[in-house]
Structures are given as C-alpha cells and as structure tokens.
N, C-alpha and C positions, 0 to 999 in steps of 0.2 A: 150719593155712596152710601151703602149700608152703615146703619149706626153700629157705633164700635162696640159700645156696651150687649146688643144684643149678639154681635158676631162673638162676643168674648163668652158672653152665656151660654152658645150652642157650642161652643167650641169645648167647655167645661163639660156639658152635656154628654158629648160627643167622648172626650177622653173617660170621664165617669165609665160609661159604657163599655168602652176598650180596655179599660185597667181592671174592670171591676172582674171577682171572679163569684161573686156574692150567689147569682143565680144559678149557679150549678154546686159550688162546693157547701151550699147550703145543706144537702145531703148528710155531710159528716158534722150535723151539730151534736150527735148523740156521743161520738168519737172524742168531740170538740170537749165538750161537759164533763165526759169520763177524766178526759186529762187532765183539763184543770182541776176537778175536786181532787184526785191523786198530786196533782203538782202541790196545792193548797194543804195538803194533810203535810206532804213531806216537810215545808218550809216550816209548818208549826210544829212538825217533832224535831225541825232540828234549830228552833227558837229563831227562826227567820223574822216570822211574823206571828202575831200573837193566837194563843187559842180561840180566842172571843172572835177576833177578824178573821182567822178558818171557817169558824162555825157559821158566822154572816155568808161570807162567800158559798160557800157550801149551798146553804139555805137555799140564797138567791139564784145559786144555778140550776138546783132543784125545780124552781119555781120557772125561771127561764124555761126549761124543759118539758115541763107541763104547759107553758105558753105555747108552744111551739107544736106539742103534739096536739093540742085543742085548737089549732089554727088560729090561735089569738094573738102570736107575735108580729109584728110589724115590722117587714124588710125593708130596708133603706139600701138603696142601690150606694147611696154616697158612705156607706160602712165600706164598702170594699169588697170585703170578705167575712166569711162566717166568724172568723175570731174576733174581728174587731165590732161586729153585730152584737155576739157575746156580750162582749165585755162594755161598749157602750150602755147596754139595755141593764147588765150589771150593775154600771153606777147610777143609773137611775133606779135602781131598787134598793141598794144598800149605801151608795156614797161613799165617803173616801176608801174602806176597808177594799174598796173593787180595785183602787189603783195600787194594791201593793201584790194582788194575783201575778203581777207578769215578772214580778221581782225573779231573778234567775234565770229567765228565759228569754226567748226570743221568737216572732213570727216565725221564722226559718224551721228551729228544730219540732217548734210548736205545729207545724201542719206536717211536718215529716212524721210524727208521730201519730197524729190525728187518721191519716193516710196509711200509715202499715196499720195502725187497728181496725182499719174500715177492710183494708184488703184481707188481715187476716182473716175477721170476723165471716167477709164471703168467700173466704178459701173454705171453711171447715162448711157453710152453708150451702157447696157448691159440691164438697165430698158427700154431703147425707142424700143431694139429688142425684149424683153419680151411684152411690149404693143402692138406689130404690130400683134406678136404671138397668143394673147390674144383676139384681134378684129376678127381675122380669125377664130378662136374658135366659137366666139359669134355669126358671120354672118354664118357661115354654122348650127350651133343651130335655129336661126330663121328662113330659111328655110326646117328645118325637124323637128318641135315641132310634126309634128304627121307622121311622118316615122318610123314605127314597127323595132323593133330590138330584137332579145333575150338579154334580161340582165339575167346576168352569175355571179355566185358565183361557185368556185372552177373549173373553166371552164365549169362549166355544165349550163345546160339552166336551168334558175330559175323562172324568171318573166318578161314578155313583160315589155320596156319600149319603150320611141321614141328614135330616134336618135341623138335628138338638145340636150335632155337630157344627153347622155354620153359625147357628146362634151363639156358641160357645166364642167363637171366631171374635163377634164383637163383644161378650162379655169379656173376653180378654185385653181387646181393645180399651174398653171402657175402666178395666183395674187396672193399668198401666198410667191411665190419665188420673183416676186415684190417687196411685201411689207417686204420681207427679206432685199432686196438689198438698202430698202430704211430705213429701221431701221439701216443698216450697216454704210450708208453714214454719216445720221446725229450723230451717236455715234461715228465715226471716223474723224468727220471733223476737228480735231484739229491738230493746229501747231506746229511740235519740234523744226523749226529751235529757234536758238539762246540757246537750250540745251545743244549745244557745246559739249566735249566729252562726261560727264557726270555729269558735278556739276555746269553750268552755267559760264558766263563770269564775270571778272571785269568792263568791256568797259559797258558804260551807252547808253544799247541797249533797244529798245522800240520792243518788242516780240508782243507787240499788236497791231502795226505798220506791223511788215510783214506778220500776222496773217490776218489780213485785204485786205494788197494789192494782199495776194495769195489765198483768197477768202473762207476762214477759219473762223469757227464762233468764235476762240478764239486760242491763244496758249494752249498748254499743260500745266498741274498743275505741273509736276514733272522731272526735268533734267535726273536725274537717271532712272526711268522707259522709259523717251522720247526717249532715243538715244540708247535702246535697244530692243524697244516694236516691235512686230510685229502681235499684235493682228488681225489688220486690214488686213494683208496679208493671216491670217490664215480665217477672216472669207469671205472672198472674193472668195477664195478657196472652203470651205464648202459650201457657197450660190450656188458658180458654179457645186458643185458634186451634190448638191440637185436638180439642176434645170437639169443637162442632167439627174439623174435618174427618172426624170419625161417624160423627152425626151425619153428614153432608154422604158418605159410603154407603152406610144401612138406608140412608133415603133414597139415592138413588137405586138402591136395589127393591125398596118398596115400588117406587114409580116403575120400574120393569116388571117386578113381578106382578100387578095389580093390572097391566094391559092386558089385551085381549089374546096376544102373542104367546103367553105366557102363562096367564091364568092361577098363579101358584097362590096368590094371595088376594083374599078380598078385604078393604079396609072401611070400618065401620062408617057409616051414614054423617057421624058428628064430624070426622077428619077428612072429608072430601065433598067437593059441590058437582052442583052440574053446571052445563054451558048455558051461556045465559041466551044460546039459539037454538043448541041440539040438546033436548030433553032427555035421549036416552045415554049421552054421555055422561059417567062419572070422573071427574077432575081428580087426583090426588095434590090438590091442592096445597096440604100442610107438608109433606115431604118436601114439595118444589119451595116452599118456603123456609125449611131449616136449611135445605141445599143453598137454597139463594142467600141466607144469612150470614154463612160461613164467610161472603167477601168482607164484609163490613169487620167482623173478628178480626181477620187479614190486616184488612185498612188501618183498624187501629192499633195493633200490633208497630206495624211498620210505621206508622205517625210519632209513635212516642220514642223508639229509635231513634227516629230524623230528627226529633228535636231534643237528645240529649246528646247526641254523636258528637258534636262539638264546642262542647260546654267546659269555660275554665272552673277549676275550682273557687270558691265554694257556691254558693246559693247563686241561681240567676232567675231573672223573674221569667225567662222561658219556660222555666218547670209548671208555671201555673197551666199549661197546656197538657198537664199530665194527667188530669180529673176526669174529663170528660169523656175521651175513649174508654178507659175504665169504665167507668160507671156505665157507658153503654154496651162494652164488652158483656159485662156482668150480667147484665140486666137479659141480655142476646140469649148467653146459655144458662140461665135460671130459668126463663119461660123455655127454651129449646129442650132440656133435660125434662119438665113437667110434661110438654107435648109429644114429646115422644115414648114416653115412657105409658103416657094414656094410649098414644097409638097402636104400641108395642100388646098391652093388656087389653087391646078389645081387636086385635087382628084376627080373621076367622081365616082360616089356612087350607086351603084343598090339596089334600092329601092326593086323592085320585091322579091328579092332573101331573102334581111332583113326579108321579111314579111313571105317569103315561110320557112325561118330556123322558126320563130315564131310558128310553126305547128309541134312542132318537142320539144320532152320533156314534152307535160302537163303541157306548163306555166300557165294556167289559173288553174288548182288544188286548190292552196291556195283560191282562190276567192270561187272555191266551196263550201270550207272547212269555209270560212267565213258568206259565204249566210246562210247555214244550223244552226249556230251559231246566226246570225242576226235574220233571218226569221222564222226559225223553233225553235227557243231557244233550241237547241240543243248542249251540252256541247259539248267544243273545242276537246278533246279529240276522241270522240264518233264522231263527224264530221271529226276528221283527219281518222279515222277508216273506213267511210262511204266512202270516197273521195278514200281511197288505191282502195275500190271495185270499185268505177266508172272508175279509172285510168285502173286497171287489166282488167276491159272491155271492155275498149277502147283500149285495147293491142289487145286484141282477134277479135276485128274487124279491127284491122290495121289503127286506126283511133286516130286521136287528142282529146282531149277531147273538144276543141274549135270545132270541128267538129259533135260532138252527136248532135242527134234530142231529142226531148222531150221523144220520144217513149225509143230513146235507153237509156236514162238516168234513166226514171221508170222502165225499165226491169235490171238496174244492181246492182241493191239493192232492196231489201226488205223494207229497209228504205225509199225508196224514189218511191214509186210506186201510191202515188196519189198528189207528189209535183206539186206545179205550176209553169205553164209555164215559168213563169219570170226567173226560173233557168237558163234559154235558155242564157238570157241577159248577165249575168255575167261569163259565160264559154264565150263569144264574147271578143276577144283578145284586141281589142282597146276599147270594154268598161271597160277592166280589167285594162289597162293602164291609161285610162281617169279618173277612179275611185279614183287612188289616188292623190287628190287634195292637202294633208296636206302639209305646206310649206315645199319647197327643194323637192318636189316627184314631180312624172315624168308624171303628166298626163297634157297635149298640153297645155292647161290656165295655169298650174303653170310653164311650162318649158318656156310660154313665158312671164309670170311675172318677172323669174329669167333673162331670157335675157334684159327686161328694165333696172333690178338693174345693171346690167355690162355696159349697154350703159351711165347709169348713171355714174357710176364708172369711166367708160374710158373718160368720157367728163372732169373730173374733174382732173385725173391724167395726 
C-alpha cells in the first residue's frame, strides 16, 4: 500500500498548484504595491493606523518592488497569490506593522483594484500604439491620394479608387478602436478599493481619498457589485478582439497584394521569409501570424464570458480564471500593433501594377451609365443595358472600356452612334476616381481633405 503521508504530501502539492494564481498574477505586483501604499496612506489619514506604521509599510513595499524588479524576490507557490506573497515578505521586512495593512479591505476588493489598475494602464498603452498605427496609415494616404488601385466588392474589381483612400479606410477602423478604448477607460475608471469582501467595512475609511491617490475618477457605488465585477476585463478583451479583427483584415490584403497574382506591394525582407525548400519564394509570414493570432484573442474573450455567465453574487473563486486570458490578449495586441506599424512603415508600393490592374474588369462601366443618365437623359435601366453592350464590345476587342476610342464606343451600340466625344472623358480611370467628390469619397481632393481631418484629430488625441 502507498505511504499515506507521501500521498497526503503529494495531494497537497497538487492542490497548491491547482489553487494558486501566483505564477501568473505576479504580473500585478506593481498595481498591488501601488494599491497597498494608497490604502495605507488613507488608513493613516483616517487615524486607523499610525503615521509611523504607514511610513514603515510604504518603505517596505517600495523595497519589495525593488526586489521584484531586480529579480531578487523569492516566489513561493504556497503564498498562493501576489497579494499574500507581498504581504508575507512585508512581514519579514517590517514585522508587526505589516499586519495592520490589511485593515478595512479584503482580497476580494484588493484583487479587483489591482486588476482594474492593470487594465486601465494597458488601455492607455494600447491607445498610444493604435495612435502610432493610425498615423502610419494617414502618412501613406497623404502620399498616395493620386495612386490608382481597383476598388473591390466581393473581391471583384468594381470601381477605381486611390490607394490613399484605401489606407484611410483602415485608419478609420483603428480610430474606432481607439475611441472604444477611450470610452472603456472612462467608464471603468472607478475604484473598488474599500468594498471589502462584499458589503463594505465598519472602519471609518475614506474611499474617495484612495480613489484619488490611485488616479481613479471616484470610488465605485456598490460594494456587492464591485467585489465581483469583471466587466472591465471583458471590455478590454472585446476591444482587443475587435482591433485584432481589423489587423487580420489588413493582413489578409497584404497577403493578397504581395502575391504574384496582384503584385501591388512588396514587404521588407525583415517581415517575410523564404521557403525551407523553395528559395525563390518570399512568404508573408508576419501578416499570416497576425491573421492567425486573432483567433486566440477571440478565444480569450469567449473564455471569460463563459467563466462569468453563471456566477452568483458576490466573489467566487472562478474569477481567478479572469487574468491569464487578459494578460495573453494584451501581450498579443501590443506586439501585433508594433509589428503591423513596422510592416506598413517599410511597405514597398508598386504603383504601376496597381494602375495596370485598374484596366481589368471595366471599372468605369458605371461612369458610362451615369454619363448616359446625366448627359443623354436616358433612364438608368436603359443606360445599364447600353453599358452592357459596350462592355461586351470591348471584350470582343480584348480591351478595357477605359481604352476604347470614340469610334469604338459609337460602334458598340446603335444608341451611341452620334454620342459626343466627351463620353471618352468619363471612361478615363483617373477622371472616374476624381469624379467621386462627395464627402467621404475617393477623389484625390476629398482624400486629401480626409487626411487633413485625421491630422487634426491626431493632434488632439
């Protein structure tokens, strides 16, 4: 029979590993120390602990911070989490005063505060990275407001647009991401500290003071909600997942555009690799990885939603599963934004191939129909069928409609035998692009206007 004491010790080790969060929540050491210093200051101001004890606590906590950052701190799995690891080390350093630190708080409101601080800090970091990426797209747009590229729907050539206009579409996507993070920051910038286990505390604390010391707008209103709330974590996961979706979309286009079939762009050798057996190949590994990492961001969001979906009030141990997914998504979005920015900054753009591609698919066919409606007073449906005849005629000549001569246009349909020569102008690709001058349109002038709007916005954010 197995030795019962050995079995008991083994089970204890397994339980420690299963129960502990220290291996991952030690990432919160800075927020935990910051929160504890603020809490101790408030306790001293309220006369709950002495000024001397507060001074000892703060010095001890700063020593622990230094030990962690210098990699001198000894992590012990039996401490269970970052909070007890810090508190136990503080007891070793300053003795009895350390035991006063946890007055008027619980690990429930402590972890909610630490985690909220982490999410708020990372929200600001991600916003800065988004701003840099948006600036990169706007810079490209400002240089390519006259560079033709096929605008597509259903991945089929549709109408001529300029490449700068295409870049601004992504700038707008990431601007919305920036605004989502801003909104979340403002909505979640409230301090749970002082909510205690679930119902507040009988001690004469000042939650407004700790909120102020920690940079929060104010304390949260309801202790019961505050000790178990993880909406802030769900929001950052959703915001990251949405941003990663946008990253995946531009990554897909970079993969397509860098293929031989398109040849629109070439990525720097830093962000592409050769095949292991085919030296002539240049694989778009970085955009592919960016596209692939989107899945893990989605998974982390769904994971936490699932953890939270059945929890009764207030705190439950289930919420220990809230952090790893957030840490992973934060690290994923931060490196993804940095890498995508670098890819875009070093992107080599083939203007000739882009314009050449605009001569495939009769991109100015719609302009011809619009011309017939506007200049010939022909009903649109009739103009539509006349345009189909012109496209068919051009196909027979193996030409794009933008390349037809006035004689060929007149020969293409009995309805166009006496049409004015200015019809050729509407078939010109660049004229077609520049004709779309409605607000938000693709004309060079309107694209430049949109760039100016973005430059103004970036200067204010």
